[in-house]
C-alpha angles and dihedrals in degrees: 000000000000120000109237112208112213118197127183131199118284120236091251093057092048091051093049092052091048090049092053091047089050092052093047091050092051090052092050093047090049090052091049091054094051089048092050092053091045090053092048091051091050091053092048090049093051094047092049093045090053087062090071090063090046093050092051089052089052092046092050092046096049119098092228098037097241139130096237094125103042097105094044094049111114090223094055091045089051093050093049091044092050092049092051091046092056089056102044113006096248131071110235097168119160123188093206147351117079137010124294113269133210120173115166088198103040130082120285090265088068091065104073133165120216140198129188130182141173136168101301105008143052138177131186134184140184130191120261120228101222103043139027091257140095138234109234136193126181141174093266088069096256116149112173150116114278128184096212137025110191126212113286097356115154098195133060104255120233111258 
């Protein structure tokens, strides 16, 4: 009979394999978090961009052809609330008083969407998930990322 030599893995070999698996898992988890933030940002951008369509409907349906009621329209409020809820799980939306806020490290109440309107103009922003910035749309046709949104502005500021 032949002698069959059976040899197992050494402890070093097992530790090396476990270390490699751990490194690969960390890379995958990091990529998933980036993908989640990117998906949230895309959702916010789409919700805020839909406000433009709703604002034009309001403009065309108003007797005087103006944007006065954009920020109080239930559909616009729902879109801004949905955008903010995607980012932080709650919907702190305020139609006026104070600038928009977005703090990645603060509590959810520091991530606030805003909307301002007047006779011939409007602007709306919602916080993005991955950066301390906002997605902004306004009556000039702008649809872009901005870093600030001052109190009562009715145009997306240049970043």
